[in-house]
C-alpha positions in Angstrom: 78.6 194.2 80.7 80.1 196.2 83.5 82.1 194.3 86.0 81.8 194.8 89.7 85.1 196.1 91.0 86.2 195.9 94.7 89.1 198.4 95.0 91.5 198.1 97.9 92.7 201.2 99.7 95.0 201.7 102.8 93.4 204.0 105.3 95.3 207.2 105.7 97.6 206.7 102.7 99.3 208.9 101.8 97.2 211.2 104.1 93.6 211.2 105.2 92.8 214.2 103.0 94.4 212.8 99.9 93.1 209.3 100.7 89.5 210.6 100.7 90.1 212.1 97.2 91.5 208.7 96.1 88.2 207.1 97.1 86.5 209.7 94.9 88.7 208.6 92.0 88.0 204.9 92.6 84.2 205.5 92.7 84.3 207.8 89.7 86.2 205.0 87.8 83.5 202.5 88.6 84.3 200.8 91.9 81.2 199.6 93.6 82.9 198.2 96.7 85.8 199.7 98.6 88.0 197.4 100.7 89.6 199.7 103.3 92.6 198.3 105.1 93.6 199.4 108.6 97.4 199.5 108.4 99.2 196.9 110.4 102.9 196.5 111.2 103.3 192.8 110.6 101.0 191.6 107.8 101.0 188.1 106.6 99.2 188.5 103.2 100.4 191.9 102.0 103.0 192.4 99.3 105.7 195.1 99.2 103.4 197.9 97.9 100.8 197.6 100.6 103.3 196.8 103.3 105.2 200.0 102.4 102.0 202.1 102.4 101.0 200.7 105.8 104.4 201.4 107.2 104.3 205.0 106.1 100.9 205.6 107.7 102.0 203.9 110.9 105.1 206.1 111.1 102.7 209.0 111.7 101.4 207.2 114.8 98.1 206.3 113.0 95.5 204.6 115.3 92.7 202.2 114.7 90.3 205.0 115.7 91.7 207.2 113.0 91.1 204.4 110.6 87.5 204.1 111.6 87.1 207.9 111.3 88.6 207.7 107.8 86.1 204.9 106.8 83.3 207.0 108.3 84.3 210.0 106.1 84.3 207.9 103.0 80.9 206.4 103.9 79.4 209.9 104.4 80.7 211.0 101.0 79.7 207.8 99.2 76.8 206.2 101.1 75.8 204.1 98.1 79.2 202.3 98.1 79.6 199.0 100.0 82.6 199.2 102.4 84.4 196.1 103.6 87.1 196.5 106.3 90.3 194.5 105.9 92.9 194.1 108.6 94.6 191.5 110.8 93.4 189.7 113.9 95.5 191.3 116.6 94.0 194.8 115.9 90.4 193.4 116.2 91.3 191.3 119.2 93.1 194.1 121.0 90.0 196.3 120.7 87.7 193.4 121.6 85.9 191.6 118.8 82.5 192.9 119.8 83.7 196.5 120.1 85.6 196.2 116.8 82.5 195.0 114.9 80.3 197.6 116.6 82.7 200.4 115.8 83.0 199.2 112.2 79.2 199.2 111.8 79.0 202.8 113.2 81.6 203.8 110.6 79.6 202.3 107.7 81.4 199.0 107.3 79.3 196.1 105.9 81.7 193.3 106.2 85.1 192.2 107.6 88.0 190.5 105.9 90.6 189.3 108.4 92.8 186.8 106.7 94.5 185.4 109.9 91.2 184.7 111.6 90.2 181.5 109.9 86.5 180.7 109.6 86.7 177.8 112.1 88.8 179.7 114.7 87.6 183.3 114.4 87.6 184.5 118.0 83.8 185.1 117.7 84.0 187.3 114.6 81.2 185.5 112.8 78.9 185.6 115.8 79.4 189.3 116.3 78.9 190.1 112.6 75.7 188.1 112.5 74.4 189.9 115.6 75.0 193.3 113.9 73.7 192.2 110.5 77.1 192.4 109.0 79.3 189.9 107.1 82.4 187.9 108.0 84.2 187.3 104.8 86.6 184.3 105.0 89.6 184.1 102.7 90.0 180.9 100.6 93.1 180.0 98.6 94.0 177.2 96.1 96.3 175.7 98.8 93.4 174.7 101.0 92.7 171.0 101.3 89.5 169.8 99.4 87.9 168.9 102.8 88.5 172.4 104.2 87.4 174.0 101.0 84.2 172.0 101.0 83.5 173.0 104.6 83.9 176.7 104.0 82.0 176.6 100.7 78.9 175.2 102.5 79.3 177.4 105.6 76.5 179.8 104.5 78.8 182.9 104.1 77.3 185.7 102.0 80.8 186.4 100.5 84.1 184.5 100.2 87.4 186.3 99.3 89.2 184.0 96.8 92.9 184.5 96.6 93.8 183.4 93.1 97.1 182.0 94.2 99.1 181.3 97.4 101.5 183.9 98.7 101.2 187.7 99.1 99.4 190.4 97.2 100.9 192.4 94.4 103.0 189.7 92.8 102.3 188.8 89.2 99.3 186.6 88.8 98.7 184.4 85.7 95.1 183.4 85.3 95.5 179.8 84.5 93.2 176.8 84.0 93.9 175.9 87.6 92.8 179.4 88.7 89.5 179.0 86.9 89.0 175.5 88.2 89.6 176.7 91.7 86.9 179.5 91.3 84.5 177.0 89.8 85.0 174.7 92.8 84.4 177.4 95.3 81.5 178.7 93.3 79.6 175.4 93.8 78.4 176.9 97.1 75.9 179.9 97.3 78.5 182.5 98.3 79.3 185.6 96.3 83.0 185.3 95.3 85.4 188.2 95.5 88.4 187.3 93.3 91.8 188.9 93.5 95.5 188.8 94.3 97.5 190.4 91.6 94.8 191.7 89.2 96.3 194.7 87.4 94.6 194.9 84.0 91.4 194.5 82.1 92.5 191.3 80.4 93.0 189.5 83.7 89.7 191.0 85.0 87.9 189.7 81.9 89.2 186.2 82.4 88.1 186.0 86.0 84.8 187.9 85.9 82.6 185.1 84.7 83.4 183.1 87.8 83.2 185.8 90.5 80.8 188.4 91.9 83.5 191.0 92.0 87.0 191.6 90.8 89.4 192.7 93.6 92.4 195.0 92.9 94.6 196.8 95.3 98.4 196.9 94.7 97.9 198.4 91.3 96.2 201.4 92.9 98.7 201.7 95.7 101.6 201.6 93.3 100.1 204.6 91.4 99.9 206.5 94.6 103.4 205.5 95.8 105.0 206.5 92.5 103.4 210.0 92.8 104.3 210.4 96.4 107.9 209.4 95.8 108.3 211.9 93.0 106.2 214.9 94.1 104.2 216.6 96.7 100.7 215.3 96.2 99.2 218.6 95.2 98.4 220.6 92.1 99.2 218.9 88.7 100.8 215.7 90.3 97.6 215.1 92.2 95.5 215.7 89.2 97.5 213.2 87.1 97.4 210.6 89.9 93.7 211.1 90.2 93.2 210.5 86.5 95.4 207.4 86.5 93.5 205.9 89.4 90.1 206.6 87.9 91.2 205.3 84.5 92.6 202.1 86.0 89.4 201.5 87.9 87.4 202.1 84.7 89.6 199.6 82.9 89.1 196.9 85.5 85.4 197.6 85.9 84.9 198.1 82.2 83.1 201.3 83.1 
């Protein structure tokens, strides 16, 4: 049975034009959800791959509005694909939470993943999302206390993002019995679980998939892009090879 893949992409990386084609490759490979990250200069949850990608985009003077425009372009190309926006609290707060959510909705965003806005201190994010018919998607991790986990599990959220381990993205993740027990515990609620942090191959995806709504993968795609960018201009044959690799990896993870 085909798995649902939520593929992570950094807005504007390596450029808006190439980034839009990368979204094509992800969708062609089987991604049904795209998690588009607005690049941020001081991330708390991103590993080296995504940090580097974000830094390269920001060096161009990339703005939040350009990020929304990028998301809008993807939505127009792939209106059937669910888009979740991922970023950090200061970008949303600086724009104003209400404006940020409204602008996201206009761009085609269906939900917001903001790791440093916890569910019980979210600066009004959940209120504004509900007002617009969108989703706040809190992040839960194995390091949470049982009491806090129980509170969030019964909070009525449509989706919960489950980090399979503590720390940052991109590092090696072993799917252990503890990982599965954590997902089982979170899954006692009625939320759809999005499980990720270090998913890089079909074997890991297969182990996790019975316990989640969607598999989340990000750094594995960013690494493919970065390797291409570091060696070549992203045109011609190098672009074609990168496109094929991204599409193939998405197909492996989604079992497409």
